[in-house]
N, C-alpha and C positions, 0 to 999 in steps of 0.2 A: 504494500500500500504506500502511495506517495505521501511523504511527510512534509510538513512545513517547518523549516528550521530558521529561527531568528538569531542572527549573529550581531553582537555588539562589538565593534572592532575599532581599534585605534592604531593597530600595527601597520606600518608602511613597508615592512621588509617581508621576508619569506613567510613569517608567522601569519601575515594577513592575507596570504594567497590561498584561501580556503578551497578554491576550485581545484587545487592540486590533489586534494584527497576527499572532497565531498562531491559526489556525482550530482551536478546541478540539473541534469536532465531527469534523473530518477527521483530527485527530491526538489521541492520548491525552497529556495534559499533567499531569505530577505535580510537586508543589512540596515543597521543604524550605525553610522560612522561619523567621524569628524573629517575635515578636509584632508588631513594628513593620511588617515587610514583609507580614504577613498582611492588613493593612488594605487593601492595594492589589489583592489577588487576588480574582477572582470565583470563589468556591468552588462555585457552582452549575455552572460549566462545567468545573472542574478534575476530573481523574481522582482525584486524592488531594492533600490538603494536610496536611503534617506540620509542626507548629510545634515548634521546639526553643528552649530558653532561650538558647543561645549558639551561633551559627554558627561561632565560632572553635574550638569543641570538636570537633576533627576526628574523633576516634574515634566520637563520638555521630552525627555526620553520616554517617560511613561505615556505621555500623550501620543507620541509617534508609535509606540508599541501597540497601544489600543487601536489606533487608526489602521495599522497594518493588519492586525487580527480581524478587525471588523470588515475590511475590504477584501482581504485575500484568504481568509479562513483561519480557523483556530491554529494555534502554534503548538507543535509537538515537542520541541526542544529549544532551549535558549543557551547559546554559547557566549560566554564573556570571559576571555582568558587572560586579559591584562590585570595586573595587580590593582590598577586604578579603577577597573570596571567590575570586579568581583562582587562588590556590594550592590551595585546597580543591577547586575544580572540576577542576583538573588531576589531583589525587590520586584523585578519584572516577572520572574517566575511566579511569585506569589500573586502579583496583580492579574496575571493571565491564567492562573491555575495550572501551571506547567510543572511536571515532575522535575526533580533535581534539587541541588542545594538551595535551601531557603535562607532567610535572614539569620536565624539562630545557628544554622550550620556554618555560615560564613563567619559569624562572630567568633567561633572557636578557633579559626585560623587567621583572623585579622586583628583581633583585640589582644594585645600582648598581656594584659592582666588576666583575661579569661584563659588564654592558652597556658600560661604558667600555673594558674590555679589548678587546671585539669591535669596537667602533666605531673605536678606535685602530688595530687591526690592519687595518681596511678603509681606512686612509689618511686618516681625518678627525681633526681636532683635538679633543682631550679635555683637561680639566685634569690636571695631574700628580696622581696619587692613590696611596694605599697602604692596604691592610688593616691595621688597628692592633688589637692585642690587649692591650697594656699601656702604661703611661705612657711607658716608655723608647722604644717604637716611635713614639709620637706625637712625642716630642722629636727623635728622629732625622729624622723626616719634616720637621719645622719647620726643622731645621738645614740641610736640603737645598734647601728652597724659599723659606724666609723667611716673614715675616708680611705680610698676614693669611692665615690658613688657615681651612678649614671642616671641622668635625667633625660627622658625621651618621650615622644608622642606615643599614645597607646596604639595607634594604627598607622605609623609612619613607614617609610621605606627609604632605602639608599642612605641611611644614617642622617637624613635631613632632620634638623632640629634636635640632634642628639648632642648632649653635653656631658663631658667627664669632669667631675669636680674633685679637686685634690686637697682643698684646704678650706678653713672657715672663711678666710678673706675672699677666696674665689667663689664660695657659695653666696656670700652676700652680694658680690658684684653681679653674679648671674641673676639672683632673685630681684635685683633692682631693675632688670631689663626684660626678663623672660615672663611671658604669659604662661600660666599653668593649666589652661583649658585643655582637658583630655590628655594630661601628662601622667606618667608614672615614674617612680624612682626605684632603682634596684642596686644591689651591691655590685661592685666591680669584681669580676672573676679573672684570676690570673691563670692562664693555661694556653695550650696550643689550640687554635681555632680551626675547625673543619666545616666544610659544607657537604651535605649528603643530598644527592640529587637522584630522583627516580620517579616511579609511577606506582600508584596503588590502583587495583581494580577490584571492585566489590569488597573493599576492606582488606584485601590481601596484597602484600608486597609483590610486585611483578619485576621491577627493575631497581637496581641501586648501584651507584658508584660514588665513592667519597674522594674528597680532595682536601689537602691542607692549605689553608690560606697563608700567604707570606706576611701580610699585615692585615689589619682590620679595615672595614669599610670606612670607619671614622678616620683612620690614618690616611686613606686615599683622599677623603674630603679635605684633609689638612695638608695635602700636597705631596704625599709619599707614593712611589710606584706601588701598584696593586696587582695581585695575581694569585694564582693557586697552582698547585702541583698534585697530580693524582697520587692517592695513597696506594702503595704497593706492599703494605704489611698485611698479609693474609689473615692473621689472627685478629687484628684490629678491624678489618673489613667484616669478618664474621660477627664480631661484637656489634658493629654498627648496624648490620642487617637485623639482628635481634632487637636492637634499640629502636630502629625505625619502625619495626612491627609494633612495638609497644606504644610509640607515639601515634601511629595510625589508629590503634585501638583507643587510646586515651582521648583523642580529639575527634573520634568517629569520622575519620576521613574515608569516604567511600571510593569513588573513582576520580582520581585526580593526579596530575603531576605534582611534585612537591620539591621544595628547596628548604632543607632543614639545616640550621646552623647550631653548632655545639662547641663547647670547650672540652678538651681532655686535660685534666689537671695533673695526672700522675699520682694522685692521692685520693683514696676513697675507702669504702668499707669492704666487706666480704663479698658483696654482690658483683656480678659480672659487669654491671653498668655503673657501679658506684663512683667511678672516676670520670664519668661523662656528665657534664652540666649542660642542661638545655638552655639555649639562648632564645631562638624563635623559629617559626616555620612559616613558609608561604605555600599556599595551595595553588601553585602555578609553576611554570617552567622557570628555572633560575635565569638570572639576567646576565649582563656583561657578555663574555665569550662562551658561556656554558652551552647554549643551544648549538653553536657552530662545532664545538669540540665533540659533542655527542653525535652529531650527524656525520662529521668528517673523519673522526678517529674511531668512535665506537659503533658507527653504523646504525644509529637510531635517531630518527627525527622525533624528538620528544613531543612536539606540538601535534604532529600528525597522529602519532600513536595514542596520545591522550584524547584527541577528538574522535578517533575511530572507536575508542572504548566508551566515550560518552554517548555515542550514537548506537551502542549495543553490540558492536563488533568485539571480537577477541583476537586481535592481530597477533601473529607470531612475532616474538621478539628474540633477537640474538642474545647469546649468553655474554653478559658484560661482567668482568671480574678483574681481580688484581693480576690475573694472567694475561689480560688483554694488554695491548700496547699502551704505554703510559702517555698521558697528555697533560698539557698545562697552558696557561696563558698569562700575559702581562699587559697591563694598561698603564701607560705613562701619564702622569698628571698634566694638567694644563700649566702653562708658564705662570710664575708667581705674580706677574703684573697683568691685570686684566681690566678692561678688554684689550686684546692684542690681535695683531694680524700675523698669520704665518707667512714667512718669507720662503722657507724651504725646509726640507727634511731629508736626511740621509738614509737610504735603504740599507738594511743589514742582512737581507735574505742570503746573499752570496757569501757572507762572512761568518754566519752562525748556522751550521747545517741543520740543527734541530728545529729551526723555524720552518714551518710549512705554509704559513700565511702571515701577511703583514699588511696593515692598513694605516697609512700615514695621512695626516691632514694635508690636503693640497695647498699650494701657495695661494694666498688670498683668503683662506679660511679665517673667520673671525671667531676667536675663543673668548667667551665672556664670563666663564665660571658657572653657568647655569646648565651645562650639558650633562652633568653626572657621569654615568658610564657610557653615554652616547657620543659626547664630544670630548676627546682626550688628546694628549700630545702624541699618541701613537699606540696602536694595538698590535700584539704579536701572539700567534698561536704556535705551539710546539708539540712535537711527538718524538718519542725515543723509546728504547727498550726498557729503560728504568727511570724512576722519578729523580734519582740523583743526577742523571745526565741532564734532565730538563732543568732542575734547579741550578746547575752549573751554567747552563745556557742562559737562563734568566739573569743571573749575576753578570754575565758578560754583556748582555744587551743593555742592562741598566748603566753599565760603565761606558758603553760605546754610543748610546742613543744621542743623537744630535738633532735639535729642532731650532731653527733660526726664526726669530719673531721680532716684531716691533710694536711698541705700545701705540694705541690709537689716540691716547691723550698724553701730553707731557706732564708728568706728575710733579717733577721738580727739575731744576736746571741740572744738566749733566746726566739725565736718565739715559741708560744705554740699552739699545735694542737687543743685539746679539743673543746672549743668554741671560740677560738682565738680572737685576737684583730686585728684591721685594719680598713681601710676606703673603703666604696664603692665609685666608681667614681662619682664625683659631676657634676651636670649639672645646678647648680644654681650659679649665679655670683653676688658677692657683697652683 
């Protein structure tokens, strides 16, 4: 029977080309998208493409969804795969009476307070945390756990709005300027940080591969090179698989891609997972270079596999394990003085053999500090037999990377373009 599938899309890259893996002739596929996302959609195959100015305008999206359903027939499935649209997708499902994750389901994987509470109740370690709504509640939390602490939005992403506070003076400076609407505070965890990426289907783990982060997302926001290297410790990977299964159960994740971030502290109790501390999880495909590495090195298109599962298929998936070829990526930060214009960049593909893909900003590109993981000083993807080889290659790239740029505004007399001086915005206090 022909289904009517409604897609809420903002992706302009491969992830937004749904016609690659949904047969638009067998099913009617309608889209609500913004201008950027519309560039990826084949409107010759789509039943309907409605372009809105802002996908965050939920009332407008709801009105469009109701109009599409009234004119083209009831909707059988709603796809909303971006981190920015997961909540809206849940509300549209409830509005139209469509099966799939609803508002309460999404809250478990979007609200950092809810997810940590549920993970803790499942017997897994989480940072001590508290919902904070005024300065005194933050001070009370700090009195109970000590410095450093982390203050961040309950439903944020990409470390936006995240602050690490290391002293009483730093705390008071932060509280004098920071709104606490929908913020939480948690203890600072010291340990090695990993991201676990994979897919669950019907509450069962189908795919998993873990990687060790070289620095944190917060470090990248503050101007440090960012990347990760595949874990090739087989025992740790087995423990991560069991851990991910417990997270899937604790948060009632049914059928979804996931990006799970944890710390391994090296100290815990007698349990097999006691040295793993939960940070957060996203019920979506990981960002940055993760989708490319999975497709190009591990042979799995995470978005396609997830969509097929959401539509009731059970696609075959290759075995992805520590015995698979190792992969990693590196993203260089934007220059410290912004906005700036790129003058040129030096390719390293022929000088570092482990690099299999390189994306450098073209001359003339304007970098203004708002691009996150999308606009960087250069992206590199690596593959090799072992993680150690990749980590060594990343170190060499960091040392060799050259990006020439010029400031768009003269900040002070004598400002130098080349590899200029300046400071990245700090989000550490004290």
